[in-house]
C-alpha positions in Angstrom: -25.1 40.8 39.8 -26.0 41.7 43.3 -23.8 42.8 46.1 -23.3 39.2 47.4 -22.4 37.8 44.1 -20.2 40.6 43.3 -18.3 40.2 46.6 -17.9 36.4 45.8 -16.8 37.1 42.3 -14.2 39.6 43.3 -13.0 37.5 46.4 -12.5 34.4 43.8 -10.7 36.8 41.4 -8.4 37.8 44.3 -7.6 34.3 45.5 -6.8 33.0 42.2 -4.4 35.7 41.6 -2.8 35.2 44.8 -2.3 31.5 43.9 -0.8 32.6 40.7 1.6 34.8 42.2 2.3 32.3 45.1 3.1 29.7 42.3 5.4 32.2 40.5 7.3 33.1 43.3 7.7 29.5 44.3 9.1 28.8 40.8 11.7 31.4 41.0 12.8 30.1 44.2 13.2 27.0 43.2 15.1 28.2 40.2 17.3 30.5 42.2 17.5 27.5 44.5 18.6 25.1 41.8 20.7 27.8 40.3 22.9 28.4 43.1 22.9 24.3 44.3 26.2 24.1 46.1 28.7 22.2 44.0 32.7 21.8 44.5 35.5 24.0 44.3 39.0 23.4 43.2 41.5 23.9 46.0 44.8 22.6 44.7 46.5 19.9 42.4 49.1 17.6 43.8 51.5 14.9 42.4 51.2 11.5 44.3 54.1 9.7 42.3 56.4 10.6 39.3 59.3 8.6 38.1 60.8 9.7 34.6 61.6 6.1 34.1 58.3 4.8 34.2 54.8 5.1 32.7 52.4 5.3 35.7 48.9 5.1 34.7 45.3 4.0 35.5 45.1 4.7 39.3 42.0 3.9 41.6 41.9 5.3 45.3 40.0 3.7 48.6 39.5 5.3 52.0 40.4 3.0 54.8 37.9 3.3 57.9 40.7 4.7 59.8 41.5 7.4 57.3 44.3 6.0 55.7 44.3 6.4 51.4 45.4 3.7 49.5 46.1 4.5 45.4 46.8 1.5 43.4 48.0 2.2 39.9 50.0 0.5 36.7 53.7 1.4 36.3 55.7 0.0 33.5 58.8 1.2 32.0 58.8 4.3 29.8 60.4 2.5 26.6 61.0 5.9 24.9 64.2 5.9 27.1 65.3 3.1 25.4 64.8 3.8 22.0 61.0 3.4 21.3 59.2 6.1 19.6 56.3 6.3 21.8 54.5 4.9 24.8 52.1 2.0 24.9 49.4 0.6 26.9 50.9 -3.1 26.6 54.0 -4.0 28.2 55.4 -7.4 29.3 56.7 -5.3 32.6 53.5 -3.9 33.3 53.0 -4.4 37.2 50.0 -3.2 39.6 51.7 -1.2 42.4 50.2 1.0 45.2 51.1 3.9 47.4 49.7 5.3 50.6 49.0 8.3 52.6 48.4 8.6 56.4 47.7 12.4 56.5 44.7 12.7 54.3 46.5 12.8 50.7 49.2 15.8 51.7 52.0 13.1 51.8 52.5 9.8 50.1 55.1 6.8 50.2 57.9 7.5 48.0 58.5 4.1 46.7 55.3 2.1 45.5 54.8 -1.7 46.8 54.1 -4.3 44.6 50.5 -5.5 44.5 50.7 -8.1 41.6 52.6 -9.2 38.8 51.0 -11.4 36.4 52.9 -14.5 35.8 52.1 -14.5 32.0 52.1 -11.0 30.9 51.4 -7.4 31.9 48.7 -6.3 34.2 46.6 -3.2 33.6 44.4 -0.6 35.5 43.8 -1.9 39.0 40.2 -1.1 40.1 39.8 -1.3 43.7 36.5 -1.1 45.9 36.6 -1.0 49.7 33.9 -3.5 50.8 31.6 -3.3 54.1 33.3 -6.5 55.6 36.7 -4.6 55.7 38.4 -6.0 52.7 39.2 -4.6 49.5 38.8 -6.1 45.9 40.8 -5.3 43.0 39.9 -6.0 39.2 42.3 -5.8 36.6 43.2 -7.6 33.0 46.4 -8.7 31.4 48.1 -9.0 27.9 50.3 -11.6 27.1 53.5 -10.7 24.9 53.6 -13.3 21.8 56.2 -13.6 19.1 55.2 -12.8 15.6 55.7 -16.1 14.9 53.6 -17.8 17.2 50.5 -16.0 16.6 49.3 -18.4 13.5 49.8 -21.2 15.9 47.3 -19.9 18.4 43.7 -21.0 18.4 41.6 -18.1 16.8 40.1 -15.7 17.4 42.3 -13.7 19.5 42.5 -10.1 20.8 45.6 -8.7 19.3 47.2 -5.5 20.0 50.6 -5.2 18.5 52.7 -8.0 19.8 50.1 -8.9 22.4 47.4 -11.2 22.8 44.4 -10.3 25.4 44.6 -12.8 28.5 41.1 -11.4 30.1 40.4 -10.1 33.6 41.0 -11.3 37.1 40.7 -10.1 40.7 42.8 -9.9 43.8 41.6 -9.5 47.5 43.5 -8.0 50.3 42.2 -8.8 54.3 44.5 -6.6 55.9 44.2 -3.2 54.4 46.4 -3.9 51.2 49.5 -4.9 53.1 48.9 -8.5 51.2 46.9 -9.9 48.5 45.2 -13.3 47.7 44.4 -14.4 44.1 44.0 -14.1 41.1 40.4 -14.9 41.4 39.5 -15.8 37.7 35.9 -15.0 36.7 34.0 -16.8 33.8 33.9 -15.6 30.4 31.0 -13.5 30.0 28.4 -14.5 27.9 28.7 -14.2 24.1 32.5 -13.8 24.5 34.3 -14.7 21.2 38.2 -14.1 22.2 40.3 -16.8 23.1 43.4 -16.3 25.4 46.9 -17.8 24.3 45.4 -21.4 25.9 43.1 -21.7 23.6 40.2 -20.7 26.3 37.4 -18.1 26.3 38.8 -15.1 27.9 37.6 -14.4 31.4 35.2 -11.3 32.2 37.1 -7.9 32.4 36.5 -4.4 32.8 37.9 -0.9 33.5 35.7 0.6 36.2 34.2 0.4 39.7 32.3 -2.3 40.7 29.4 -1.9 43.1 28.4 -3.1 46.5 24.7 -3.0 46.7 22.7 -2.7 49.9 21.7 -6.3 49.8 25.4 -7.3 50.2 25.9 -8.6 46.5 28.4 -7.1 44.3 27.6 -5.8 40.8 30.1 -5.8 38.1 29.5 -4.5 34.5 31.9 -6.2 32.2 32.8 -5.9 28.3 32.8 -8.5 25.8 33.0 -8.9 22.1 30.0 -8.6 20.2 28.8 -12.1 18.2 28.3 -9.8 15.0 31.7 -8.1 15.2 34.8 -9.2 17.4 35.9 -5.7 17.0 32.9 -4.2 18.8 32.3 -4.4 22.3 29.1 -4.5 24.2 28.5 -4.7 28.4 26.7 -6.9 30.6 26.2 -7.3 34.2 27.6 -10.0 36.6 26.6 -10.5 40.3 28.5 -12.2 43.1 26.9 -13.4 46.4 30.2 -14.6 48.0 32.0 -11.3 47.7 33.7 -11.9 44.4 34.8 -15.7 44.7 32.2 -16.5 42.1 30.2 -14.7 39.4 26.8 -15.1 37.9 25.6 -13.9 34.9 22.4 -11.3 34.9 21.6 -9.3 31.9 22.7 -7.3 28.9 23.6 -3.4 29.9 24.2 -2.0 26.7 24.4 -2.9 23.0 24.2 -1.1 19.6 24.7 -2.2 16.2 27.3 0.5 15.5 28.6 1.8 19.0 30.9 0.1 21.4 30.5 0.2 25.0 33.3 -0.6 27.5 35.3 0.8 30.6 31.9 1.3 33.0 31.6 2.3 36.6 28.6 1.5 38.4 26.7 3.2 41.3 23.6 2.6 43.3 21.3 5.5 44.2 19.4 5.9 47.5 16.4 4.3 46.1 18.1 1.3 44.6 18.5 2.2 41.1 21.8 0.9 39.4 23.3 3.5 37.2 26.1 2.5 34.8 28.6 5.4 33.3 29.7 3.8 30.1 32.4 4.9 27.9 31.6 4.7 23.9 33.5 4.4 20.7 32.1 5.0 17.4 29.7 7.4 19.6 31.5 10.8 19.5 33.1 10.0 22.6 29.6 10.7 24.0 29.2 9.4 27.6 26.5 6.8 27.8 24.2 6.0 30.8 22.5 2.8 31.3 19.9 2.5 34.2 18.2 -0.6 36.0 15.1 0.0 37.7 14.6 -3.9 38.8 17.9 -4.3 40.7 20.0 -5.5 37.8 17.4 -7.8 35.9 17.7 -5.6 33.0 18.8 -2.0 32.1 18.2 0.8 29.4 20.8 2.8 28.1 20.7 6.3 26.5 23.1 8.8 25.4 24.1 11.4 28.0 24.7 14.3 25.5 28.2 15.1 26.4 31.7 13.9 25.8 34.3 12.4 28.5 35.4 9.1 29.6 36.1 7.1 31.6 34.1 7.8 34.7 34.0 7.5 38.6 31.0 8.4 40.7 31.0 8.8 44.4 28.2 9.8 47.0 28.7 13.1 49.1 27.7 13.6 52.6 24.3 15.0 51.2 23.5 12.1 48.9 24.6 14.1 45.8 26.9 12.5 43.6 30.3 13.6 42.3 30.7 12.5 38.5 34.4 12.6 37.6 35.6 11.7 34.0 38.6 12.5 31.7 38.6 14.9 28.9 40.8 13.6 26.0 39.8 16.5 23.4 41.6 20.0 23.4 41.9 21.8 26.2 43.1 18.2 27.3 42.3 17.6 31.1 39.8 16.3 33.9 36.4 17.5 34.3 33.3 16.8 36.8 29.7 17.2 37.6 27.7 17.4 40.7 24.3 15.4 40.0 21.3 14.8 42.2 21.1 11.5 44.3 19.0 9.7 41.6 21.6 10.7 39.0 18.8 12.6 36.9 19.6 15.7 34.3 23.4 14.9 34.2 23.9 16.8 30.9 22.2 19.8 32.6 24.6 19.8 35.5 27.3 22.4 35.3 30.5 20.9 34.0 33.6 21.9 36.4 36.7 21.7 34.7 39.6 20.5 37.0 42.4 20.5 34.8 42.7 21.9 31.0 46.8 21.7 30.8 47.3 18.2 29.6 50.1 17.7 27.4 47.8 15.2 24.8 45.1 12.6 25.2 47.1 10.4 27.0 46.0 11.4 30.6 42.7 10.6 32.8 41.1 8.0 34.1 40.2 9.6 37.4 39.0 8.1 40.4 37.4 9.8 43.6 37.1 9.4 47.3 36.1 11.7 50.4 38.8 12.4 52.5 37.1 14.3 55.1 33.3 15.9 55.7 34.0 18.7 53.0 37.1 17.6 51.1 37.2 15.0 48.0 40.3 13.8 46.2 40.3 12.8 42.6 43.3 11.1 41.4 44.3 10.5 37.8 47.0 10.1 35.3 48.4 12.9 33.8 51.3 14.5 31.5 52.5 17.8 30.4 54.2 18.2 26.9 54.1 14.7 26.1 56.5 14.4 29.4 56.3 11.3 31.9 53.2 10.0 32.9 52.5 10.4 36.5 49.9 10.1 38.9 48.4 13.4 40.0 45.3 14.6 42.1 43.2 17.5 42.8 41.6 18.3 46.0 37.9 19.7 46.1 36.0 21.6 48.7 32.4 20.2 48.7 29.9 22.9 49.4 
């Protein structure tokens, strides 16, 4: 090897080694940056509403353009005070009510204001979303009390829970910041729905979870329906509205399985326009499932997310990351969260943050979140300690 070739050879080796070293340093820097990705830090827990005479549960929260916070929830009598042995999620006096805060959640109105009382039964799970036109849309569903002697006279099949028959879903709308509500808006039955209401008609579409207003102005709503092969198993489908929720059209199947039930779904649109559905499962070891649409609601693909918890709510943080909150109905009972990347990938690998681990039993959870300032979030949920009164609680988070 001559001198010129030797120099070229050693120069090539040096540049190759430098490239490898640079790559390793970049990987270490990326790993350090990923490991130290800022998340959220718990500040304090609060109680928004508690009254020992009532079973208060299933809240949702929205922030108005001026900063006012509205929390809607389901309130029913605590029947244990009148001799019942336990609390239930069906009650003829289950009403949708609301409290407000004008100081970023530090104080709340003492007496809840009625949002809606269903004329045929008890209402459940008011799920609010604040739309870009300034209105608020709230989805819910209801159960009708039916005497034992009347069940056999109803047209079958019906979804039954004790002495109640499922009525299906409805929506309410407010144009004045939650001071008054119009409705109910009754959506069409979801395709494939088998169960009938007390009038012998297919139950209207329903869901517990957040619908999504897309960048295109349309509303996307993942709803549940009974599976054709098994009326006790549920699957999820997508409905779309082009008129702010007044009418709905069927789009596609979201998630279906021969063994697993899917329900209680919140939907989120990523910056790149993907629709990501966070689904509760049953007969799936309580694992979170995620369904993703790459074609803006024409089709979905679902997968097991690999961790336990339900149901979920997702909000966008100021830097476009996503705060995902969910209930944890296993010892230690409580509320948990994850901060995930803007496109909601690698969710299972994201650090799980324990917000509460002091729940009295599994009858807790159903969290809903909103930003209350640039670096402060509020997560609301229902809670109990030592099987005591179910109440509406919250946790403030500092967003790092």
